[in-house]
N, C-alpha and C positions, 0 to 999 in steps of 0.2 A: 505494500499501500504505498502511496507516496504521501510526501507531508503535506501537501494540499489536500487531499482525501483524507489523510486523519484530522487536520483541520475543520473542513466543512464535516465529519462522522461529531466532532467535539460539538461545534455548534448546534447541529442538528438535536445532541443531546441536552443541550444547556437550555435551548428552548421548549423542547418538550419537558423539561423539568419545570417549565413555568405552570402551576396545576390552574386550574378551571375558576379557583377561589381568585386568585394574582390575578387573571387575564379579565374575571368578571370585573376586580378594583379598577386595573387601568382602564378599560371600556366606562364604567362609572364616572371616574375623576374626568377623563376626556368629555364625555356628555354633558356634564357639569360645566366645566371649564369654558364652553362654546356653545352649548345649550343646541346639541344638534347632534342626536343617536346614530343617526347614518353617518353623517361625518365622523364621528366619532370611532366608527368602526372601521370606517375606510383607512382612518388613522393607525389605528392599532395593526391594520393588514401589513399597511405599509411599510412601518416600524418593524414589524419581524420578518418581511421580505427583505429590506436593508440589512437587518443583522445578518441574513444568511450571506450578502455580498460582502459586507463590512467585518465582520468577525473571521472570518478564516484568514484576512490578511493582519488585524489589528489584534486579535487574539477575543476571546471571550471576557467580559468585564466579570469583577467581584459580585457585583448585584446585576444580573442578567435583568430583572424586574425593571429597576430602575430605569 
């Protein structure tokens, strides 16, 4: 397995470890902040997608939920 593939696997594990409650808290916080649930859902999905691109290069943060 290449180093890049190993990094991608680590990122996928980190994202999978963000449990349903944490995702709900993130979504609720964004919905409260912006007053739009659809926008909050889109922002949450975009953040997760961006993590798949960025974290293999920069490393998984200590607190992925943050």
